[in-house]
C-alpha positions, -999 to 999 in steps of 0.1 A, spaced: 366 -245 -67 373 -207 -67 404 -190 -69 403 -182 -29 367 -193 -17 344 -224 -17 306 -232 -3 296 -265 8 261 -272 -4 251 -293 24 264 -269 51 233 -252 61 207 -275 53 223 -301 76 254 -279 80 284 -296 67 304 -295 101 342 -290 91 342 -257 107 350 -243 138 328 -234 169 348 -222 198 355 -189 211 383 -171 195 415 -183 210 402 -216 225 429 -240 217 423 -271 242 403 -303 232 368 -307 241 359 -347 245 321 -349 251 315 -383 267 295 -371 295 262 -352 301 240 -377 285 207 -365 268 220 -327 271 229 -304 245 261 -290 241 269 -255 243 290 -242 215 302 -211 232 317 -234 260 335 -259 240 373 -257 237 388 -269 206 413 -293 196 434 -299 163 440 -336 172 428 -363 194 452 -381 219 477 -404 201 469 -440 197 492 -469 210 476 -502 194 469 -515 161 437 -524 148 428 -547 118 400 -530 105 380 -497 110 345 -491 95 341 -456 86 309 -438 75 305 -413 48 273 -393 44 275 -399 5 289 -423 -18 315 -405 -36 310 -397 -72 346 -402 -82 378 -408 -68 396 -385 -91 394 -352 -76 405 -335 -106 371 -340 -122 347 -343 -91 361 -326 -59 335 -339 -33 343 -339 4 333 -376 6 360 -384 -21 383 -363 -3 377 -380 31 389 -413 14 415 -402 -10 433 -379 15 447 -413 30 458 -425 -3 470 -395 -21 495 -370 -11 503 -333 -20 533 -311 -24 524 -291 4 505 -306 36 478 -290 59 485 -299 92 461 -305 119 468 -272 137 456 -255 101 492 -244 94 508 -255 60 543 -271 53 561 -285 25 555 -321 21 561 -342 -12 581 -312 -17 605 -313 11 618 -278 7 605 -248 -11 623 -215 -16 614 -182 -30 643 -167 -47 624 -138 -53 583 -131 -48 576 -141 -83 593 -175 -83 589 -208 -62 617 -235 -62 604 -270 -51 627 -295 -40 613 -328 -42 613 -353 -16 633 -386 -24 627 -422 -20 587 -416 -25 574 -444 -45 537 -449 -59 518 -477 -48 527 -499 -83 563 -495 -68 577 -470 -93 594 -439 -78 580 -405 -79 597 -382 -100 596 -346 -111 582 -354 -148 551 -368 -126 548 -340 -105 549 -314 -135 525 -336 -156 501 -334 -124 503 -296 -120 496 -294 -155 466 -316 -152 454 -295 -124 459 -264 -142 436 -276 -173 407 -250 -173 378 -278 -176 397 -293 -139 383 -284 -104 415 -268 -95 419 -249 -132 415 -214 -119 441 -218 -91 464 -212 -119 454 -183 -130 482 -163 -122 509 -188 -132 534 -175 -160 551 -210 -162 558 -243 -146 589 -262 -154 614 -292 -145 647 -275 -135 664 -307 -120 661 -343 -114 643 -335 -81 635 -299 -89 603 -278 -102 602 -242 -107 571 -222 -109 572 -187 -119 541 -163 -112 529 -132 -133 524 -114 -98 534 -125 -63 508 -148 -50 504 -157 -12 475 -180 -18 491 -204 -42 512 -220 -16 481 -229 2 466 -240 -29 492 -268 -31 482 -281 2 447 -287 -14 437 -308 -44 460 -283 -67 490 -300 -49 478 -337 -57 509 -360 -72 496 -383 -98 514 -411 -111 513 -402 -149 515 -436 -165 485 -450 -144 462 -422 -150 470 -423 -188 465 -457 -188 433 -458 -173 421 -427 -193 383 -417 -187 379 -446 -163 403 -430 -138 387 -427 -106 360 -448 -111 348 -483 -91 373 -510 -103 405 -487 -110 434 -487 -90 447 -453 -73 479 -435 -88 491 -421 -54 520 -421 -31 501 -422 3 501 -443 34 471 -464 23 465 -480 -13 427 -482 -27 420 -520 -22 383 -518 -36 352 -499 -45 322 -518 -49 296 -491 -62 269 -488 -39 283 -508 -11 317 -499 2 351 -485 -6 382 -502 13 420 -489 15 445 -509 29 480 -500 47 508 -493 20 537 -515 35 565 -497 13 552 -464 24 580 -439 27 568 -423 59 555 -436 92 536 -468 92 498 -463 100 486 -484 130 451 -492 113 456 -521 85 424 -515 67 396 -491 66 362 -496 54 339 -472 42 302 -471 38 277 -444 35 245 -436 54 228 -403 62 206 -389 90 191 -413 112 210 -444 96 243 -430 104 233 -422 139 221 -457 142 251 -473 130 275 -453 154 255 -460 184 249 -497 178 287 -502 172 284 -510 136 307 -481 126 339 -469 143 338 -434 135 327 -405 111 333 -370 107 300 -358 114 285 -334 84 253 -322 102 250 -305 138 220 -321 139 235 -355 137 263 -344 161 234 -336 187 217 -368 184 251 -385 189 258 -362 222 263 -382 251 257 -417 236 272 -446 254 304 -457 240 309 -427 217 332 -399 222 329 -367 201 360 -342 195 356 -307 182 379 -288 160 388 -258 139 375 -253 105 371 -222 82 331 -226 77 304 -202 85 268 -193 82 262 -160 67 234 -137 51 243 -126 18 223 -97 6 215 -97 -32 211 -75 -63 174 -69 -55 182 -41 -33 163 -43 0 195 -44 17 215 -21 -8 222 5 18 250 -5 44 230 14 73 204 -11 69 226 -40 69 244 -29 100 211 -25 116 199 -61 108 234 -72 120 229 -52 152 193 -67 160 199 -104 150 197 -129 178 229 -149 169 225 -171 203 190 -176 198 196 -192 163 225 -213 177 202 -228 203 171 -233 182 184 -241 149 215 -261 156 213 -275 190 238 -250 203 263 -267 180 272 -235 163 288 -202 178 278 -168 174 304 -153 151 312 -119 136 336 -123 105 326 -145 76 352 -169 82 358 -196 107 389 -192 131 400 -224 115 413 -200 87 440 -187 115 467 -205 101 492 -182 111 493 -151 134 464 -165 153 469 -138 182 463 -109 155 433 -128 140 418 -136 175 424 -98 187 406 -84 154 378 -109 159 371 -94 194 372 -59 178 345 -66 154 315 -43 155 280 -47 147 276 -82 156 267 -91 189 256 -127 202 225 -113 214 212 -76 208 211 -53 240 188 -23 247 214 -3 233 222 -24 201 187 -20 190 184 16 197 217 20 174 201 -2 147 167 19 148 188 50 145 208 36 115 174 26 100 163 63 103 192 78 88 189 54 58 154 64 50 145 29 45 107 24 40 87 1 64 63 -5 35 81 -28 13 93 -62 26 128 -75 28 125 -110 12 145 -137 27 155 -168 9 156 -201 25 148 -240 19 130 -260 45 158 -275 63 156 -269 99 188 -245 104 179 -224 75 142 -220 86 153 -210 121 176 -183 107 149 -170 83 126 -163 109 153 -149 133 159 -124 102 126 -117 99 121 -111 140 152 -88 137 138 -66 108 105 -64 128 125 -52 159 138 -22 142 108 -12 123 112 -31 88 92 -58 73 104 -91 65 89 -117 42 104 -154 41 103 -173 6 112 -211 11 118 -231 -19 130 -265 -27 165 -275 -19 173 -280 -54 160 -244 -65 179 -231 -32 211 -242 -46 206 -222 -78 205 -190 -59 244 -191 -56 246 -192 -95 217 -176 -110 213 -137 -109 177 -139 -121 165 -163 -95 181 -142 -69 162 -111 -81 131 -126 -63 150 -122 -28 168 -93 -8 190 -115 11 198 -153 11 203 -176 41 237 -189 32 269 -207 40 303 -205 31 337 -221 37 373 -217 23 398 -244 16 428 -225 24 438 -217 62 441 -183 54 413 -155 61 425 -138 27 411 -167 9 377 -151 15 376 -114 12 381 -111 -26 345 -118 -26 339 -82 -21 361 -68 -48 340 -46 -71 341 -70 -98 336 -102 -79 306 -124 -91 299 -132 -53 295 -94 -44 259 -96 -51 249 -64 -35 273 -43 -57 295 -30 -27 324 -8 -43 353 7 -25 383 12 -45 407 12 -12 392 -22 -3 398 -36 -36 435 -23 -33 441 -35 1 428 -72 -10 452 -70 -40 480 -59 -18 473 -89 5 471 -113 -16 501 -105 -33 521 -103 3 541 -132 8 550 -124 47 526 -139 69 530 -112 96 525 -83 72 496 -102 52 479 -105 85 478 -70 94 464 -63 59 439 -86 64 427 -73 97 419 -39 79 403 -56 51 382 -74 74 374 -43 94 360 -30 61 339 -57 52 324 -64 86 316 -24 92 301 -25 58 284 -57 66 288 -67 30 276 -102 43 263 -105 75 280 -132 94 257 -153 117 277 -182 133 307 -207 129 301 -244 133 322 -272 146 343 -298 130 329 -329 148 348 -360 151 325 -392 162 346 -422 175 341 -453 194 355 -448 228 379 -474 223 396 -455 193 415 -425 190 443 -407 168 426 -387 141 428 -350 135 396 -333 148 400 -301 126 387 -295 92 425 -307 81 408 -341 77 398 -333 42 435 -328 34 455 -347 61 461 -385 63 438 -389 91 434 -425 91 472 -429 94 470 -420 132 438 -440 139 444 -467 163 436 -484 198 439 -463 228 455 -493 246 487 -508 230 
């Protein structure tokens, strides 16, 4: 995982749905139980971070994943399937809340005596699932394991000067420079606390079928039968609130099999990782859907090849793009036209500031008007772009990306330019993200992105002059300076103001062209309730709140 940004490889192919769809500022819940057979309209959805609180216990919940985890050691294999399971078993120094805010957790108190020092006071009375107490030694060992450059979270620790045990329940972290994002990282996989003795005893087998967990959470890993199921059971000695669900059994299915299992009642719930899955389940009898905030987005990423090198041409394309049409045709109206590259689930603080800024974004209409098209054509004229050489659009054959690619080609035609679609197998498509030579075949990628931290500044370093994700070669010294200033600003209100300025520069230059944001979709048996509906389910113990509606 990069220091601030990530991408979800399944996102636009089926679109991994851990993102937000509602209009900016929506804050209620959408519970989709009626309108059977009718497509949802993402623009009309109101979002909720949570579902109504459960009142009754259940003995077992059958939960679906779209894939079997590769490992339950998130340091070595940080997949979303593994997180959905393990976030109920393991805990972090900070915790991402359902409303996407962040608070200290296994660290019950966090202090910053100066802007380059973080002092964590650890919670007392916490035990691992083998009954041994969590100690400062375990915490420091876990942090050092995460910081290993070969581990998934290694690059989160690049700004760390030192990490030391400074008391029986105290860890002190010092930074080379102030770092507003590290707090957020400790609510992710960089903050997991492992039982040092258990992990070392398991060695290379840690996280594989047949091994125990090494964690402190409300559930303990009961079994992992490779190819069949994973079971977690309530940990009766848990230090916190007792879960209502005694056991959760995970199995995996994709596409129609997942839909069938939920429809027939063979499964009790799932976080739907595809808008097409969510659309297929919309209005089904006995099922309720909840939509919640996240950070993911659909984006067009211009490449080094140069067809979209000129910012005026990028702005023109953005003005001419029919985002509403893409949402309807490609994703069953389960995504929402969006102007920034980050879903509003990133607004973990200062929401009003970010909401107002979202409304002010230029060059990103939901549906282009005649005035938008006239302005776009004028921008193309000013750029001097030639109409002869086609702009090559890279995609795979998945429904959503194909619709986006065709919409891009149509937008280019509307403004007097030619578009050519290059469709490749999904396995090759993924190489566009990592291989500049392969990207040399296309001018723009139909892409997707999400960030793991609930802070928009977790994205904008992608356009720094030296960023490996700045494929188009955008360079702006003032932008670089402001990004670095914001990342070093610990005060939330001040960082939000800087972020809004950074966002305006990014979107005005259309460094990437934002298309849509996508809902986090929780699908539940109508008799159950309690888990969060937001993207927090990847980092928050969602099963601990799961239970029956009736007591």
